[in-house]
C-alpha positions as CSV (number, residue, x, y, z in Angstrom):
1,X,-7.9,-72.8,42.3
2,X,-4.7,-74.2,43.9
3,X,-2.8,-74.7,40.6
4,X,-3.2,-71.1,39.7
5,X,-2.1,-69.9,43.1
6,X,0.9,-72.1,42.9
7,X,1.9,-70.7,39.5
8,X,1.8,-67.1,40.8
9,X,3.6,-67.6,44.1
10,X,6.2,-70.3,43.2
11,X,9.8,-69.7,42.2
12,X,9.3,-72.4,39.6
13,X,8.1,-71.7,36.0
14,X,4.6,-72.3,34.9
15,X,5.8,-75.2,32.8
16,X,7.6,-76.8,35.7
17,X,4.5,-76.5,37.9
18,X,2.2,-77.9,35.2
19,X,4.5,-80.9,34.7
20,X,4.5,-81.6,38.4
21,X,0.7,-81.5,38.4
22,X,0.5,-83.7,35.4
23,X,-1.2,-81.1,33.2
24,X,-0.1,-79.2,30.1
25,X,1.3,-75.8,30.5
26,X,-1.3,-74.5,28.1
27,X,-4.0,-75.6,30.4
28,X,-2.4,-73.8,33.3
29,X,-2.1,-70.6,31.3
30,X,-5.8,-70.8,30.3
31,X,-6.7,-71.2,34.0
32,X,-4.5,-68.2,34.8
33,X,-6.6,-66.1,32.4
34,X,-9.8,-67.3,34.1
35,X,-8.7,-67.0,37.7
36,X,-7.0,-64.3,39.8
37,X,-3.8,-65.1,41.8
38,X,-6.1,-65.6,44.8
39,X,-8.0,-68.4,42.9
40,X,-11.1,-66.3,42.4
41,X,-12.8,-66.0,39.0
42,X,-11.6,-63.0,37.0
43,X,-14.2,-60.3,36.6
44,X,-14.4,-60.8,32.8
45,X,-15.1,-64.5,33.4
46,X,-17.9,-63.7,35.8
47,X,-19.4,-61.4,33.3
48,X,-19.2,-64.0,30.6
49,X,-20.8,-66.6,32.8
50,X,-23.6,-64.2,33.7
51,X,-24.1,-63.4,30.0
52,X,-24.3,-67.1,29.2
53,X,-27.0,-67.6,31.9
54,X,-29.0,-64.6,30.7
55,X,-28.9,-65.8,27.1
56,X,-30.1,-69.3,28.2
57,X,-32.9,-67.8,30.2
58,X,-33.9,-65.5,27.3
59,X,-34.1,-68.6,24.9
60,X,-36.2,-70.4,27.5
61,X,-38.6,-67.5,27.7
62,X,-38.8,-67.1,23.9
63,X,-39.7,-70.8,23.6
64,X,-42.4,-70.4,26.3
65,X,-43.9,-67.5,24.4
66,X,-43.9,-69.4,21.1
67,X,-45.7,-72.3,22.7
68,X,-48.3,-70.0,24.2
69,X,-48.8,-68.2,20.9
70,X,-49.2,-71.5,19.0
71,X,-51.7,-72.7,21.5
72,X,-53.6,-69.4,21.4
73,X,-53.8,-69.4,17.6
74,X,-54.7,-73.1,17.4
75,X,-57.5,-72.6,19.9
76,X,-58.9,-69.6,17.9
77,X,-58.7,-71.1,14.4
78,X,-61.5,-73.6,15.1
């Protein structure tokens, strides 16, 4: 992310850089927490993204299992 790289390597303050980009300094500080000075995602952010994807997949699998169980029991109750 270019804005993050600029904030780390510039002589200007984060506030000055944010103003020049037309964003709030809080936004730039949040981006700095998410990205390294090279613009890559921070390891913690990568782990959070992976955890979010795994939770979503788990919910999808649970829903599939509930549907299969409901169909099974509906079929065997007759």
